[in-house]
C-alpha positions as CSV (number, residue, x, y, z in Angstrom):
1,X,0.4,-0.2,0.1
2,X,1.3,3.0,-0.4
3,X,2.8,5.4,2.7
4,X,0.4,8.8,3.5
5,X,1.4,11.5,6.1
6,X,1.0,10.5,9.1
7,X,-2.7,11.4,10.0
8,X,-4.0,12.1,6.9
9,X,-7.9,12.1,7.0
10,X,-9.9,9.2,5.4
11,X,-13.1,9.0,3.6
12,X,-14.9,6.9,1.7
13,X,-18.2,7.6,-0.3
14,X,-21.0,5.6,0.5
15,X,-22.7,4.0,-2.4
16,X,-21.9,3.2,-5.7
17,X,-19.0,5.5,-8.4
18,X,-19.3,4.8,-11.6
19,X,-15.8,3.8,-12.3
20,X,-15.1,5.1,-14.7
21,X,-14.6,9.0,-13.7
22,X,-11.1,9.6,-14.2
23,X,-9.7,13.1,-11.4
24,X,-11.7,15.2,-12.6
25,X,-15.0,13.7,-12.0
26,X,-13.6,12.2,-8.8
27,X,-12.1,15.8,-8.0
28,X,-15.5,17.5,-8.2
29,X,-17.8,14.6,-6.7
30,X,-15.7,15.5,-3.5
31,X,-16.2,18.8,-3.5
32,X,-20.4,18.7,-5.0
33,X,-21.3,16.0,-4.0
34,X,-20.0,15.5,-0.7
35,X,-19.2,18.6,0.4
36,X,-15.4,18.2,0.5
37,X,-12.2,20.1,-0.6
38,X,-10.4,17.9,-3.1
39,X,-7.3,19.4,-2.9
40,X,-7.1,19.4,0.9
41,X,-4.8,16.6,1.4
42,X,-7.7,13.6,2.2
43,X,-7.8,10.6,0.8
44,X,-11.4,10.3,-1.3
45,X,-12.3,6.6,-2.0
46,X,-14.9,5.7,-4.4
47,X,-16.4,2.0,-4.9
48,X,-18.1,0.6,-8.3
49,X,-21.2,-1.1,-8.6
50,X,-19.9,-4.3,-9.1
51,X,-18.0,-4.2,-5.6
52,X,-15.2,-5.5,-7.3
53,X,-13.4,-2.1,-7.5
54,X,-12.0,1.7,-5.4
55,X,-10.0,4.8,-6.6
56,X,-8.9,6.5,-4.0
57,X,-7.5,10.2,-5.2
58,X,-5.3,12.0,-3.1
59,X,-4.3,15.4,-3.6
60,X,-0.4,15.0,-1.8
61,X,0.2,19.1,-2.0
62,X,2.5,18.8,-5.3
63,X,-0.1,17.1,-7.3
64,X,-3.6,15.1,-7.8
65,X,-3.6,10.9,-7.5
66,X,-5.6,8.0,-8.4
67,X,-5.3,5.1,-7.3
68,X,-7.0,1.7,-8.1
69,X,-7.7,-1.7,-6.6
70,X,-9.9,-4.8,-8.1
71,X,-10.6,-8.0,-6.7
72,X,-9.7,-10.7,-8.4
73,X,-12.3,-12.3,-6.8
74,X,-14.4,-11.0,-3.7
75,X,-16.0,-7.6,-3.2
76,X,-14.4,-4.8,-0.7
77,X,-17.0,-4.4,2.2
78,X,-19.1,-0.6,1.8
79,X,-21.2,1.1,3.7
80,X,-24.4,1.5,2.1
81,X,-25.4,5.0,1.6
82,X,-29.0,5.6,0.3
83,X,-28.3,9.7,0.9
84,X,-24.2,9.5,-0.9
85,X,-22.9,10.6,2.6
86,X,-19.3,10.1,2.7
87,X,-18.3,8.3,6.3
88,X,-14.9,8.8,7.4
89,X,-12.4,5.9,8.3
90,X,-9.1,5.8,10.4
91,X,-5.9,4.5,8.1
92,X,-5.6,1.3,10.0
93,X,-9.4,0.7,8.7
94,X,-8.7,1.0,5.1
95,X,-6.2,-1.3,4.8
96,X,-8.5,-3.4,6.1
97,X,-10.2,-2.4,3.5
98,X,-8.3,-2.4,0.6
99,X,-7.2,-6.6,1.3
100,X,-10.9,-7.4,1.1
101,X,-11.3,-7.7,4.9
102,X,-14.5,-6.5,7.1
103,X,-13.0,-3.1,8.8
104,X,-15.8,-2.4,10.2
105,X,-14.9,-5.8,12.1
106,X,-11.9,-7.4,11.3
107,X,-11.0,-10.6,13.3
108,X,-9.2,-13.8,12.7
109,X,-11.1,-16.4,10.0
110,X,-8.6,-19.0,10.6
111,X,-6.5,-19.3,14.1
112,X,-3.2,-19.1,13.6
113,X,-0.7,-20.9,13.4
114,X,1.7,-21.9,16.6
115,X,5.4,-21.6,16.5
116,X,6.7,-24.2,18.2
């Protein structure tokens, strides 16, 4: 995963987003739809309709970056929101989300093997 500065705020957009959108369209969605500044250094995450692809928009102070991740199997866990409101999550929760783990309630799905 890309290392973001400590304390970077992470927002995930509720609902689904057209994955054909590029940087400019997503920045407009952040500004108009979420009411946030797309150039403020925060991360904005968007999920596609099939829930297997995520796009992350980030402005680092120098330029805008667009990261894309697609799961080969499974789906990203995403909050459902009819109004499309954004939800703030921690950087650790973002790490879980990008690994396809349920970030709302992370737990072992298999007991770790003991060494010894």
